[in-house]
C-alpha positions in Angstrom: 28.0 -19.5 22.1 27.4 -15.9 21.2 27.0 -13.5 18.6 29.8 -13.4 15.8 30.0 -12.3 12.2 28.8 -15.4 11.0 26.3 -16.6 13.9 23.3 -15.1 16.0 21.6 -16.5 18.8 18.0 -16.6 18.6 17.0 -14.5 21.7 17.2 -16.0 25.2 16.7 -19.4 23.8 20.2 -20.4 23.7 19.7 -21.6 19.9 22.3 -20.5 17.7 22.0 -19.9 14.2 24.0 -18.8 11.2 23.7 -15.0 11.2 21.7 -15.3 7.9 18.6 -17.5 7.3 16.8 -18.4 4.3 13.1 -17.5 4.0 11.2 -20.5 2.0 8.1 -18.4 1.1 9.0 -18.4 -3.2 9.9 -22.1 -3.1 6.1 -22.7 -2.1 5.3 -22.2 -6.0 2.2 -20.5 -6.6 -0.9 -20.5 -4.9 -3.8 -17.5 -4.3 -6.7 -16.4 -2.2 -10.6 -17.2 -3.0 -10.4 -14.1 -5.2 -7.6 -15.4 -7.6 -4.9 -12.8 -6.2 -1.5 -14.5 -6.6 0.3 -15.3 -3.0 3.2 -16.8 -4.3 6.1 -15.8 -6.4 5.3 -17.3 -9.6 6.3 -21.0 -10.7 9.0 -22.4 -9.2 11.3 -26.0 -9.7 10.9 -28.1 -6.8 14.5 -29.9 -7.9 16.0 -26.4 -8.3 14.4 -25.4 -4.8 15.8 -28.6 -3.3 19.4 -28.1 -4.5 19.1 -24.5 -3.2 18.3 -25.5 0.1 21.2 -28.0 0.3 23.8 -25.6 -1.4 22.6 -23.0 1.7 23.6 -25.2 4.3 26.8 -26.5 2.6 27.7 -22.6 2.9 27.0 -22.3 6.4 23.3 -21.2 6.4 21.6 -23.5 9.4 18.3 -21.5 10.0 15.4 -22.1 7.5 11.9 -20.1 8.1 8.7 -21.2 6.2 5.0 -20.9 7.1 2.4 -23.9 6.7 0.4 -21.4 4.3 3.3 -20.8 1.9 2.4 -22.8 -1.2 -0.5 -24.4 1.0 1.9 -26.6 2.5 4.1 -27.1 -0.6 7.0 -25.0 1.1 7.2 -27.2 4.0 7.1 -30.8 2.2 10.0 -29.4 0.0 12.3 -28.2 2.8 11.6 -31.4 4.9 12.3 -33.2 1.7 15.5 -30.9 0.8 16.9 -30.9 4.5 16.2 -35.0 5.1 18.8 -36.7 7.4 20.4 -33.1 7.9 17.6 -31.8 9.9 19.2 -32.0 13.1 21.9 -30.0 12.1 19.5 -26.8 11.0 17.1 -25.0 13.2 13.4 -24.8 11.3 10.7 -22.1 11.9 7.5 -21.9 10.6 4.0 -20.0 10.9 -0.1 -21.0 11.7 -3.1 -19.2 11.7 -3.6 -19.1 8.3 -6.6 -21.8 6.6 -5.5 -23.0 3.3 -6.6 -25.8 1.0 -3.9 -28.0 -0.4 -5.8 -29.7 -3.1 -6.4 -26.2 -5.0 -3.3 -24.4 -3.3 -6.2 -22.0 -2.0 -5.9 -19.7 1.3 -9.3 -18.9 2.5 -9.2 -17.1 5.9 -7.7 -17.3 9.1 -8.3 -19.3 12.6 -7.0 -18.1 16.1 -8.0 -20.5 18.3 -5.9 -22.5 20.5 -7.4 -25.8 18.6 -6.3 -24.9 15.4 -3.0 -24.3 16.8 -2.5 -27.6 17.8 -3.9 -28.9 14.5 -1.5 -26.7 12.6 1.5 -27.9 14.3 0.8 -31.6 14.0 0.2 -30.9 10.1 3.6 -28.9 9.9 5.7 -31.8 12.0 4.0 -34.1 9.3 4.8 -32.0 6.2 8.5 -31.2 7.5 9.1 -35.0 8.5 10.1 -34.0 12.2 9.1 -34.4 15.7 9.6 -30.6 16.7 9.4 -27.1 15.3 12.6 -25.0 16.8 10.6 -21.7 16.1 7.1 -21.4 16.0 5.1 -18.4 14.9 1.7 -16.9 14.8 1.3 -15.7 11.1 -1.7 -13.1 11.9 0.2 -9.9 12.0 -2.9 -7.7 13.3 -4.5 -10.6 15.4 -6.4 -9.5 18.7 -3.9 -9.3 21.6 -6.3 -10.8 23.7 -6.7 -14.0 21.8 -2.9 -13.8 21.5 -2.3 -14.2 25.2 -4.3 -17.6 25.1 -2.1 -18.8 22.0 1.3 -17.5 23.8 -0.1 -20.1 26.7 -0.7 -22.9 24.5 2.7 -22.4 22.9 4.2 -22.6 26.3 2.5 -26.1 26.8 3.6 -27.0 23.2 7.3 -26.5 24.7 6.7 -28.3 27.7 5.4 -31.3 25.7 8.6 -31.0 23.3 6.7 -30.5 20.2 8.5 -26.7 19.9 11.7 -25.2 21.5 10.3 -21.6 21.1 8.0 -19.3 19.7 7.5 -15.8 18.1 4.9 -13.4 16.5 5.2 -12.3 13.0 4.1 -8.6 13.4 5.2 -5.3 12.7 3.2 -4.1 15.6 5.5 -3.5 18.8 2.5 -3.3 21.1 1.3 -7.0 19.7 4.9 -8.6 19.8 4.9 -7.4 23.4 2.3 -9.6 24.4 4.2 -12.8 23.2 7.5 -11.3 24.7 6.0 -11.8 28.1 6.2 -15.5 27.6 8.9 -17.5 29.3 10.1 -19.0 26.0 9.0 -16.6 23.5 12.4 -16.1 21.5 11.8 -13.7 18.7 9.8 -11.2 16.6 9.8 -11.9 12.9 9.2 -8.3 11.3 9.6 -6.4 8.0 13.3 -4.8 8.1 15.3 -3.7 5.3 17.5 -0.6 4.5 14.0 1.3 3.0 11.9 0.3 5.8 13.3 0.6 9.0 11.8 -0.5 12.3 13.2 1.3 15.4 9.9 0.2 17.6 10.5 -3.6 17.0 14.3 -3.3 17.2 13.9 -1.2 20.4 11.7 -4.4 21.9 14.2 -6.8 20.9 16.8 -5.2 22.6 14.8 -4.7 25.7 13.1 -8.0 26.1 16.1 -10.1 24.8 14.6 -11.1 21.8 15.7 -11.9 18.1 14.8 -9.8 15.4 13.9 -12.2 12.6 13.8 -10.0 9.4 11.6 -10.6 6.4 11.3 -8.7 3.3 15.2 -8.0 3.9 15.7 -7.3 0.1 12.6 -5.3 0.0 10.6 -7.8 -1.8 13.3 -8.1 -4.6 13.8 -4.0 -5.0 17.2 -4.3 -3.4 18.3 -7.3 -5.4 19.0 -4.6 -8.4 17.1 -6.6 -10.8 14.3 -4.4 -11.0 13.7 -1.7 -13.7 10.9 0.9 -14.2 8.4 -0.8 -16.5 9.6 -4.5 -15.9 6.3 -6.5 -15.6 6.4 -9.2 -13.6 4.7 -12.9 -14.2 0.7 -13.4 -13.6 1.5 -15.6 -10.6 4.0 -13.2 -8.7 2.4 -11.4 -5.8 4.0 -8.5 -6.9 2.0 -8.1 -10.2 -1.1 -7.4 -8.2 0.5 -6.3 -5.0 -2.2 -6.0 -1.8 -2.0 -2.8 0.5 0.5 -4.4 2.8 3.0 -4.5 -0.2 4.7 -1.2 -1.3 7.1 -0.4 -3.9 5.4 -2.0 -6.7 2.1 -1.0 -8.6 -0.2 -3.3 -10.2 0.8 -4.4 -13.8 3.7 -1.7 -13.8 6.3 -3.8 -11.8 8.9 -1.7 -9.6 7.4 2.0 -8.6 9.9 4.4 -10.0 10.2 6.4 -6.6 11.7 3.6 -4.6 14.0 2.4 -7.6 15.4 6.0 -7.0 15.9 5.2 -3.4 17.8 2.2 -4.4 20.1 3.9 -6.9 20.8 6.5 -4.2 22.2 3.8 -1.7 24.0 1.7 -4.6 27.6 3.0 -4.1 27.3 2.6 -0.1 26.1 -0.7 -0.3 28.1 -2.1 -2.8 31.6 -1.1 -1.4 34.2 -3.3 -0.5 33.1 -5.7 -3.5 29.4 -6.6 -2.1 26.5 -6.9 -4.7 23.6 -4.8 -3.9 22.0 -7.5 -2.3 25.0 -8.6 0.1 24.9 -4.8 1.0 21.4 -4.4 1.9 22.0 -7.8 4.1 25.1 -5.9 5.7 23.1 -3.1 6.6 20.6 -4.9 8.5 23.5 -6.8 10.4 24.8 -3.2 11.2 21.3 -1.7 12.3 21.4 -4.3 15.6 23.1 -7.5 16.9 19.8 -9.1 17.1 19.1 -9.0 13.6 18.9 -12.4 11.5 17.4 -11.4 8.0 15.9 -14.2 6.1 15.9 -13.5 2.1 14.2 -15.5 -0.3 15.4 -17.7 -2.8 14.1 -20.0 -5.9 17.6 -21.3 -7.3 21.3 -22.4 -6.5 22.6 -18.8 -7.7 20.8 -16.9 -5.5 21.4 -19.1 -2.6 25.1 -18.4 -3.2 24.7 -14.7 -3.6 22.8 -14.7 -0.5 25.0 -16.8 1.7 28.3 -14.9 0.4 27.1 -12.0 2.1 27.8 -13.5 5.6 31.8 -13.6 4.5 31.8 -9.5 3.9 29.9 -9.1 7.4 27.9 -5.7 8.3 28.6 -2.6 7.4 30.7 0.0 9.1 29.2 2.7 11.6 30.5 5.1 8.9 28.8 3.5 6.2 25.3 3.2 8.4 25.4 6.8 9.1 26.1 7.4 5.2 22.9 5.5 4.5 20.8 7.3 6.9 22.1 10.7 5.5 21.1 9.6 2.0 17.5 8.7 3.3 17.1 11.9 5.3 16.5 9.8 8.4 
């Protein structure tokens, strides 16, 4: 096993996955915080979500990333149903750390205690319909590092008990990620990475520590799909319609930020070379950026699943194209 155009290995775990994973945030449907702030991507059709997951698998995608809080448990349930008897043929990643009420689909806080980690893991296993999680990820991006060391140790216990195979921290901070990286069975860091938002610090850590770089927001929350336009408003249940501070590129009630869209347009010719769609080119940039990367674009439909999976056949950008991108962006 090893890195190829179609596969990657999750860090030092030896677990082989498709070079492209699928992120299951959007298929969780609508949910919100206690103030009514939307935290999902709007309404979804669960049957279409199931069809999309199965279509992705048929097209070679073997890595699916979700979180207990996506849709307040709903994403895990949908993913578990979609995979069904194929569960042993795929690699499942999920996350913990957030508190939520399934009945009201409301998130209401965080819990970084080791006791909650075990409760959350038990609940995720039940919702997913499985006896183990392949990659278990802390979902508190700015969590306390001393407490994180305790959580790293509890994850090692979970590995010994056979409940998980490896673990990671979902954070954009290399210093925090390094705390988990010191654990024997830490196998990845999940972090933001896309052609508009590079992450040299985390990528350096992954290279040094032998970790996989699992990439959320690989399409910049939809900006790199080519479907956003100035003044195009988003549905009220879509987190991008009232973006929190950590979500750049969108403005409240006004859709995509025109300045960000101009940067996308400046890259379009490079990213769409060799017959790629814009989204496929954005994924190709990530693969060219580092051999450790596994982008996990979101999806809600079979058509999106097919387009994203189609990027694997075209592979990474060339070194020359990578250099062109840097020149255009002035990096």
